[in-house]
C-alpha positions as CSV (number, residue, x, y, z in Angstrom):
1,M,-24.7,47.6,-28.8
2,R,-21.3,45.8,-29.4
3,D,-17.9,47.0,-30.4
4,R,-15.9,45.5,-33.3
5,E,-14.6,42.7,-31.1
6,G,-18.1,41.7,-30.1
7,V,-17.8,43.2,-26.6
8,P,-21.0,44.8,-25.4
9,V,-20.7,48.6,-25.0
10,S,-22.2,50.1,-21.9
11,G,-25.5,51.9,-22.6
12,A,-25.9,53.2,-19.1
13,E,-26.8,56.9,-18.8
14,P,-24.3,59.2,-17.2
15,G,-24.9,60.5,-13.7
16,P,-26.7,63.8,-12.8
17,R,-23.5,65.8,-13.0
18,A,-22.4,64.2,-16.3
19,A,-23.3,67.3,-18.4
20,A,-20.9,69.6,-16.6
21,A,-18.1,67.0,-16.6
22,E,-18.5,66.1,-20.3
23,A,-18.9,69.8,-21.3
24,A,-15.5,70.6,-19.8
25,A,-13.0,71.3,-22.6
26,V,-10.5,68.5,-23.1
27,R,-7.4,69.9,-24.7
28,P,-4.0,68.5,-25.1
29,A,-1.2,70.0,-23.0
30,P,0.7,72.8,-24.7
31,D,4.0,72.0,-26.4
32,G,6.8,71.5,-23.9
33,A,4.5,70.8,-21.0
34,S,5.4,67.6,-19.0
35,A,2.9,64.7,-19.0
36,G,1.6,63.0,-15.9
37,H,1.4,59.3,-15.5
38,E,-1.2,57.1,-13.8
39,V,-1.7,53.4,-13.3
40,L,-5.1,51.7,-13.5
41,A,-6.2,48.2,-12.8
42,V,-8.9,46.1,-14.5
43,V,-9.6,43.5,-11.8
44,F,-12.0,40.6,-12.8
45,Q,-13.6,37.9,-10.8
46,I,-16.3,35.3,-11.6
47,R,-19.1,36.0,-9.2
48,G,-22.1,33.7,-9.5
49,D,-22.0,33.0,-13.2
50,Q,-20.9,36.5,-14.3
51,L,-17.5,38.0,-15.1
52,C,-17.4,41.1,-12.8
53,V,-15.0,44.1,-12.7
54,L,-14.0,46.1,-9.6
55,L,-15.0,49.8,-9.8
56,W,-15.2,52.7,-7.4
57,R,-17.3,55.8,-7.5
58,R,-15.4,59.1,-7.8
59,G,-16.3,61.7,-5.1
60,R,-14.8,64.7,-6.8
61,P,-14.5,66.3,-10.3
62,P,-13.7,65.5,-13.0
63,Y,-16.4,62.8,-13.5
64,E,-17.7,63.2,-10.0
65,E,-20.1,60.3,-9.1
66,H,-19.0,58.3,-12.2
67,W,-17.6,54.8,-11.8
68,V,-13.9,54.4,-12.5
69,L,-11.1,51.8,-12.3
70,P,-8.9,51.6,-9.2
71,G,-5.6,53.4,-9.6
72,G,-3.9,56.8,-9.4
73,R,-0.9,58.9,-10.1
74,L,2.6,57.3,-10.2
75,G,4.8,58.2,-7.3
76,G,8.1,60.0,-8.1
77,A,10.2,57.1,-6.9
78,E,7.9,54.3,-7.9
79,G,8.1,51.7,-10.6
80,L,4.9,50.8,-12.4
81,D,4.4,47.4,-10.7
82,D,5.0,48.9,-7.2
83,S,2.6,51.7,-7.9
84,I,-0.3,49.6,-9.1
85,R,0.0,47.3,-6.1
86,R,0.0,50.3,-3.7
87,Q,-3.0,51.8,-5.5
88,L,-4.9,48.5,-5.5
89,A,-4.2,47.9,-1.8
90,Q,-6.5,50.9,-1.1
91,K,-9.4,49.0,-2.7
92,V,-8.7,45.3,-2.3
93,D,-6.4,42.9,-0.5
94,V,-3.7,42.4,-3.1
95,R,-3.0,39.0,-1.6
96,D,-6.3,37.9,-3.1
97,L,-5.0,38.5,-6.6
98,A,-3.9,35.3,-8.3
99,H,-2.6,37.1,-11.4
100,L,-1.5,40.6,-12.3
101,E,0.0,41.7,-15.7
102,Q,0.5,44.8,-17.6
103,L,-2.3,45.3,-20.1
104,E,-1.6,48.5,-22.2
105,T,-0.5,52.1,-22.1
106,R,-2.7,54.9,-23.4
107,G,-1.2,58.2,-24.5
108,D,-4.1,60.1,-26.2
109,P,-3.4,63.7,-25.3
110,C,-7.1,64.3,-24.9
111,R,-7.9,61.3,-22.7
112,H,-8.0,63.3,-19.4
113,P,-9.6,66.7,-18.9
114,Q,-6.9,67.9,-16.6
115,G,-4.1,67.8,-19.2
116,R,-1.7,65.3,-20.7
117,I,-1.8,62.2,-18.5
118,L,-0.5,58.8,-19.7
119,A,-2.2,55.7,-18.3
120,T,-0.6,52.3,-17.9
121,A,-3.4,49.7,-17.3
122,Y,-3.0,46.3,-15.6
123,L,-5.1,43.2,-15.8
124,G,-5.7,41.5,-12.4
125,L,-7.7,38.3,-11.6
126,V,-9.2,37.2,-8.3
127,P,-10.3,33.5,-8.1
128,A,-13.9,32.5,-7.7
129,G,-15.1,31.7,-4.2
130,I,-13.2,34.6,-2.5
131,D,-15.2,37.6,-1.2
132,P,-12.6,40.4,-0.8
133,V,-13.3,43.2,1.6
134,V,-13.7,46.4,-0.3
135,P,-14.4,50.0,0.8
136,D,-18.0,51.5,0.8
137,D,-17.3,53.4,-2.5
138,T,-16.1,50.2,-4.3
139,T,-18.1,47.3,-5.7
140,W,-18.2,44.7,-8.4
141,H,-20.1,45.3,-11.6
142,P,-21.0,42.8,-14.4
143,A,-18.5,43.4,-17.2
144,V,-21.2,43.0,-19.8
145,D,-23.4,45.7,-18.2
146,L,-21.1,48.6,-17.1
147,P,-22.5,51.6,-15.4
148,G,-21.8,55.2,-16.5
149,M,-18.0,55.4,-16.4
150,G,-15.5,58.3,-16.4
151,F,-12.6,59.0,-18.6
152,D,-11.7,56.2,-21.1
153,H,-12.1,53.5,-18.4
154,A,-14.9,51.6,-20.1
155,D,-12.7,51.1,-23.2
156,I,-9.9,49.8,-20.9
157,V,-12.3,47.3,-19.4
158,H,-13.2,46.1,-22.9
159,S,-9.4,45.7,-23.6
160,G,-9.1,43.7,-20.4
161,R,-11.9,41.4,-21.5
162,R,-10.3,40.8,-24.9
163,R,-6.9,40.1,-23.3
164,L,-8.5,37.6,-20.9
165,R,-10.4,35.8,-23.7
166,A,-7.3,35.5,-25.8
167,K,-5.2,34.1,-23.0
168,L,-7.8,31.5,-22.1
169,S,-7.2,30.1,-25.6
170,Y,-3.4,29.5,-25.4
171,T,-2.4,29.7,-21.7
172,N,-3.4,28.2,-18.3
173,I,-4.7,31.6,-17.1
174,G,-7.9,29.8,-16.0
175,F,-6.0,29.0,-12.8
176,A,-6.5,32.6,-11.7
177,L,-10.3,32.4,-12.2
178,A,-10.9,29.1,-10.5
179,P,-10.6,28.1,-6.8
180,P,-7.8,25.6,-5.9
181,E,-10.2,22.6,-6.6
182,F,-13.2,22.4,-8.8
183,T,-15.3,20.1,-10.9
184,V,-15.1,20.3,-14.7
185,S,-18.7,21.4,-14.7
186,Q,-17.8,24.4,-12.5
187,L,-14.7,25.2,-14.6
188,S,-16.8,25.2,-17.7
189,R,-19.1,27.9,-16.1
190,Y,-16.1,30.0,-15.3
191,Y,-14.9,29.8,-18.9
192,R,-18.4,30.5,-20.2
193,A,-18.5,33.7,-18.1
194,A,-15.1,34.9,-19.3
195,L,-15.4,33.9,-23.0
196,G,-19.0,35.0,-23.4
197,H,-20.2,31.8,-25.1
198,D,-21.1,28.2,-24.1
199,V,-18.2,25.8,-23.3
200,A,-19.0,22.1,-23.2
201,A,-17.6,20.5,-20.0
202,T,-16.6,17.3,-21.8
203,N,-14.7,19.2,-24.5
204,L,-13.0,21.5,-22.0
205,R,-11.9,18.6,-19.9
206,R,-10.4,16.8,-23.0
207,V,-8.6,20.0,-24.2
208,L,-7.1,21.0,-20.8
209,L,-6.0,17.5,-20.0
210,R,-4.3,17.2,-23.4
211,R,-2.5,20.5,-22.8
212,G,-1.4,19.3,-19.4
213,Q,-3.1,22.2,-17.6
214,I,-5.3,20.3,-15.2
215,E,-5.1,17.1,-13.2
216,E,-7.4,15.1,-10.9
217,T,-6.9,15.6,-7.2
218,G,-8.3,12.2,-6.2
219,G,-11.2,13.8,-4.5
220,F,-14.9,13.8,-5.4
221,V,-18.0,15.9,-4.8
222,A,-21.1,13.9,-3.8
223,S,-23.9,14.0,-6.4
224,G,-27.1,16.0,-5.6
225,R,-30.6,14.7,-4.9
226,S,-30.8,13.3,-8.4
227,G,-28.1,10.7,-7.6
228,G,-25.6,9.6,-10.1
229,R,-21.8,9.3,-9.9
230,P,-19.8,11.7,-7.7
231,A,-18.0,14.4,-9.7
232,A,-14.2,14.2,-9.8
233,L,-12.3,17.2,-8.4
234,F,-9.6,18.8,-10.5
235,R,-6.9,21.4,-10.0
236,F,-4.5,23.4,-12.3
237,R,-1.1,21.8,-12.3
238,A,0.6,25.2,-12.2
239,R,-0.5,28.4,-10.3
240,R,1.5,30.7,-12.5
241,L,1.0,31.8,-16.1
242,E,2.3,29.3,-18.7
243,I,1.8,29.2,-22.5
244,T,0.5,25.7,-23.2
245,D,-0.7,26.0,-26.8
246,A,0.7,29.0,-28.6
247,F,-1.6,28.7,-31.7
248,A,-4.9,27.6,-30.1
249,V,-8.2,29.5,-30.1
250,L,-11.2,28.5,-28.0
251,R,-14.1,29.3,-30.4
252,P,-17.8,29.5,-29.9
253,P,-19.8,26.4,-30.8
254,A,-20.9,26.2,-34.4
255,G,-24.1,28.2,-34.9
256,G,-23.5,30.0,-31.5
């Protein structure tokens, strides 16, 4: 099943304790009650040929044994950016993140069973080829096949995917998905995993060169057993986010 944006919606069954968690009354906080605030992170990485998201399994109610996004409550003296980096550091080495940006804030009074808790979500990207050390309760899941998740976190993952797909069209955010050097064939696989449709390597090379996003390094990768010309190595010209074509859209191939 897919949502209105074409993003697959998880069909995974909830865990054995889901009935009790989902049966708990979710009511908005009474008038005048103060709201809590948490920060959450949607961290993506291309692993193999799949876009994966970092999740951890809760060990306590609510939603015990469900998978959720890294994050937690905002400290009293913390700003949002400082808080999300502190929370993420408990699950992954934040130095592995090539990009981190604020994604959205959710304020539905019924989104959390423990009362009115606002959530500010972030989008983070780890380049391919890195294998971050994570705790035993944390792992990577394919973004197109999410497990049973708690709260509204599956919806936040879908929001992160939509943001990433949009920014691949008009910015150089691919730098945060790719290793420092790559062939165009490799880069097209990263784009395919993130966009969810085929991306022709020759067209991608032409578009990104025209936009000034990538350049040749002068290096080559030897061809495989089949022989042929060595593949040229490329890199992104900037390792920070830049808008390179404000009105562009990378669309699926015709008939795809």
